[in-house]
Residue, then its C-alpha position, 0 to 999 in steps of 0.5 A: m649795788s645796794g646793800y640792806w642790813l638789819e641790825i639787831e643789838h643785846q644789850r648785856a644786863s650785867h654789862p650795861q657798856q656792853s652790847f652784841t649785835l647781829t647783822p643780816q645782809l642782803y646785797s642786790g643790783p648792779a656791779g660796781h661802784p654806786d657812788g662814783l663814775r662807772k666806766v662805759n663798757p657796752l659789754n658789761e651794762d648789764e653786770s650785776v649781783r645778789g648776795f647775802g652775808v651775815q656781821v656779829q660784833h662786841r660793842l663797847y660804848e664809851m659811857p653807860s646808856k642812861a636810857s633804856f637802850p645802848a646810845g652814844f659813842y662806841v667801838s665795835y668788832g667782830p667777823h662776817l661772812q658774805y656770798f655773793q653772785m656775779a653776772f656779766h659779758r666778757n669777750s671770750w672764744r665760744e664754740i657754735q653750730g656752722p654751716g653742715d652742724l660743724p663746730y667753730y669758735e667765734y670770738g665775742p661776749v660770752r655771759f660769765t657767772e662767778k660766785i664769791v664767798r668774803y669773810g674778814a674782820s671788821v672794827q668800827l668806830g661811831y655814835q648812835a644817837p635815838l630817833p623819836p620814837a625809839p627803837f630808830f637809831w642814826i649811827f655814824m661810823l667810820g671803820w676799817d674791814g679786812d676780807t679774804a675773797t674766795p672766788t668760784r668761777t668761770s671767768r679770771a681771778v678777783s682781788t682779795a686785797p683788803a678793802p679801804p676804810i668805810m664811812g657812812t651813815a645808817a639807819s638801824i632798828s634796835r630791840q631791847v631783849 
């Protein structure tokens, strides 16, 4: 699945080492692990996920930035909320019309949809460096993302175990407010 995040950061004028971020999120694409090997299962070749979310964080920078925008090492923390809708096939019993309009049950691929609401909190350690011309930044981060999933489904349960640590790089747009 691909995720698109737009991070909006507001630096506190009275506390230049602190800022607040609001991050709307949009998700779309095939389900699974995009950076790992995918198990070959002909039933699930068309698995898909669509969703959206929002994250709010308080960010503390190690030192006040000399520039008019926040930059440098930071720690941030805050809550997030995400909503996903998955579509996939599983083998199951389904009713079909047989001869003489009699209902029959057949075992085979059945399309399922599942709605998942995730909520939780995350902590990130990172470094934000400006790219000329501002307001573009590279953000390098390492963090922990603990969440709980609440599925509403027509299929079996989804794991609610905490997510593993997240690592990555991101390009974000920051606006001085």
